[in-house]
C-alpha positions as CSV (number, residue, x, y, z in Angstrom):
1,M,0.0,0.0,0.0
2,R,1.4,3.4,-1.0
3,I,0.2,6.9,-0.3
4,R,-1.2,9.0,-3.1
5,N,0.2,12.5,-2.5
6,D,-2.2,14.4,-4.7
7,Q,-5.3,12.9,-2.9
8,L,-3.6,13.4,0.5
9,K,-3.1,17.1,-0.2
10,A,-6.6,17.7,-1.6
11,R,-8.3,15.8,1.2
12,A,-6.3,17.6,3.9
13,A,-7.1,21.0,2.4
14,E,-10.8,20.1,2.2
15,A,-10.7,19.2,5.9
16,G,-8.7,22.2,6.8
17,L,-5.9,20.3,8.5
18,T,-2.3,21.4,8.7
19,T,0.8,19.3,8.5
20,E,1.3,19.7,12.3
21,Q,-2.1,18.2,12.9
22,L,-1.4,15.3,10.5
23,G,2.0,14.8,12.1
24,E,0.4,14.4,15.5
25,A,-1.9,11.8,14.0
26,V,0.8,9.6,12.6
27,S,3.3,10.0,15.5
28,R,4.6,6.6,16.6
29,T,7.8,5.1,17.9
30,G,10.7,6.6,15.9
31,L,8.5,9.2,14.3
32,E,7.5,11.8,16.8
33,G,7.2,15.6,16.8
34,P,9.2,17.4,14.1
35,K,10.1,14.1,12.4
36,A,6.4,13.3,12.0
37,E,5.7,16.7,10.5
38,R,8.6,16.4,8.1
39,A,7.4,12.9,7.1
40,V,3.9,14.3,6.3
41,R,5.4,17.1,4.2
42,N,7.5,14.5,2.3
43,W,4.5,12.3,1.7
44,M,2.5,15.3,0.4
45,A,5.3,16.2,-1.9
46,G,5.4,12.7,-3.4
47,R,8.5,11.5,-1.6
48,D,8.2,8.2,0.3
49,T,10.9,9.0,2.9
50,P,10.5,7.8,5.6
51,R,8.5,4.8,4.3
52,C,4.8,5.3,4.8
53,K,3.4,2.2,6.5
54,A,-0.1,0.9,6.2
55,S,-0.8,1.9,9.8
56,D,0.2,5.5,8.9
57,I,-2.2,5.6,6.0
58,R,-5.0,4.3,8.2
59,R,-4.3,7.0,10.8
60,L,-4.1,9.7,8.2
61,A,-7.4,8.5,6.6
62,S,-9.2,8.5,10.0
63,T,-7.8,12.0,10.8
64,I,-8.9,13.4,7.5
65,G,-12.3,11.7,7.7
66,C,-12.1,9.6,4.5
67,E,-11.6,5.9,3.6
68,V,-8.2,4.3,3.2
69,R,-9.0,3.5,-0.4
70,D,-9.4,7.3,-1.2
71,I,-5.8,8.1,-0.4
72,A,-3.9,4.9,-1.1
73,R,-2.6,2.9,-4.1
74,F,-2.4,-0.8,-3.6
75,D,0.8,-2.4,-4.8
76,S,1.9,-6.0,-5.2
77,S,5.1,-7.4,-6.7
78,V,6.5,-10.7,-8.0
79,N,10.2,-10.9,-7.5
80,Q,12.7,-13.1,-9.4
81,H,10.4,-13.8,-12.4
82,R,12.4,-16.2,-14.6
83,G,12.3,-14.2,-17.8
84,S,14.0,-11.1,-19.3
85,T,12.7,-7.7,-18.5
86,Q,12.2,-6.9,-22.2
87,K,9.8,-9.9,-22.7
88,A,7.9,-9.0,-19.5
89,R,7.6,-5.4,-20.6
90,L,5.8,-6.5,-23.7
91,V,3.0,-8.0,-21.5
92,V,3.0,-5.1,-19.1
93,D,2.5,-2.5,-21.9
94,M,-0.7,-4.3,-22.9
95,I,-2.5,-3.6,-19.6
96,R,-1.1,-0.3,-18.5
97,G,-3.9,2.2,-17.7
98,R,-6.7,-0.4,-18.2
99,T,-9.4,-1.3,-15.8
100,Y,-8.9,-4.3,-13.5
101,S,-11.4,-6.5,-15.3
102,E,-10.0,-5.7,-18.8
103,A,-6.4,-6.3,-17.7
104,D,-7.4,-9.6,-16.1
105,Q,-9.1,-10.8,-19.3
106,I,-6.1,-9.8,-21.4
107,L,-3.7,-11.6,-19.2
108,R,-5.9,-14.7,-18.9
109,F,-5.8,-15.2,-22.7
110,T,-2.2,-14.1,-23.4
111,H,0.2,-16.8,-24.4
112,K,3.3,-15.0,-23.1
113,R,5.2,-16.6,-20.2
114,A,5.3,-13.4,-18.1
115,A,1.5,-13.1,-18.2
116,E,1.0,-15.6,-15.5
117,N,3.2,-13.7,-13.0
118,V,1.8,-10.3,-14.0
119,R,-1.7,-11.7,-13.4
120,K,-0.7,-13.0,-10.0
121,A,0.6,-9.6,-9.0
122,L,-2.5,-7.9,-10.4
123,N,-4.9,-10.2,-8.5
124,A,-2.9,-9.7,-5.3
125,A,-3.1,-5.9,-5.5
126,A,-6.8,-6.1,-6.3
127,S,-7.4,-8.3,-3.3
128,D,-5.6,-5.8,-1.0
129,A,-7.8,-3.1,-2.5
130,E,-10.9,-5.1,-1.9
131,M,-9.9,-5.8,1.7
132,A,-9.7,-2.0,2.2
133,G,-13.2,-1.6,0.8
134,A,-12.5,-0.6,-2.8
135,D,-15.0,-1.4,-5.6
136,L,-13.4,-3.9,-8.0
137,N,-15.4,-2.4,-10.9
138,S,-13.7,1.0,-10.4
139,L,-10.1,-0.2,-10.1
140,Y,-7.6,0.5,-12.8
141,V,-3.9,-0.2,-13.3
142,A,-2.3,3.0,-12.1
143,K,1.4,2.0,-12.0
144,I,3.1,-1.1,-13.4
145,T,6.8,-1.6,-13.8
146,V,9.3,-4.3,-14.6
147,D,12.8,-4.0,-13.2
148,E,15.9,-6.1,-13.6
149,G,16.6,-8.9,-11.1
150,Q,19.7,-10.8,-10.5
151,V,21.3,-12.8,-13.4
152,I,21.8,-16.5,-12.8
153,K,25.2,-17.5,-14.4
154,R,25.9,-20.9,-15.9
155,F,28.6,-22.1,-18.2
156,K,28.5,-24.5,-21.1
157,A,31.6,-26.7,-21.9
158,K,33.0,-26.1,-25.3
159,D,35.9,-27.5,-27.3
160,R,39.6,-27.3,-26.3
161,G,38.7,-26.7,-22.6
162,R,36.8,-23.5,-23.1
163,A,33.6,-22.4,-21.4
164,H,30.9,-20.2,-22.8
165,P,28.7,-18.3,-20.3
166,I,24.9,-18.7,-20.2
167,L,23.1,-15.8,-18.5
168,K,19.6,-16.5,-17.3
169,Q,17.9,-13.2,-16.6
170,T,15.3,-12.6,-13.9
171,S,13.0,-9.6,-13.4
172,H,10.8,-7.9,-10.7
173,I,7.2,-7.1,-11.7
174,T,5.3,-4.5,-9.6
175,V,1.7,-3.7,-10.2
176,G,-0.3,-0.9,-8.5
177,V,-4.0,-0.4,-8.7
178,Q,-6.2,2.4,-7.4
179,E,-9.8,3.5,-7.6
180,S,-10.8,5.9,-10.3
181,V,-12.1,9.2,-8.9
């Protein structure tokens, strides 16, 4: 779960709350006083430093007087997918910006190997959103990325005692869904 800075700013302005009041709401061990205020300012500016936890988002939502789904984006990731980033990005580009139901249908009938893991991440993110009270019909794929993972190195024996490297690539797939406003 990640905080949506644009919605946090807009909802806080509607409620007439300052960063000091929001900082008091999210204060916890290791994040008290000026550190909490600085964290809220960073979250409103789009920086996730310090990391905004799910409990912080719940406290902010209750202070502002809105639902968690209104100010959060629900993320899920699959790490160490056995496939190259280039091939996984072909699948990811097909569903970027689509609604949850459209993306699920596209991934269900795609013959690419990466589609299975992308679908797993999509369904996990939608499940998190549903647990927070979001409507599945209004979810859409807000953010989806494929990053490089570690490379598994193997060697193939060749003639005259030589060895040729075999590089097996992995990738990390991250899917974020949110409700359309």
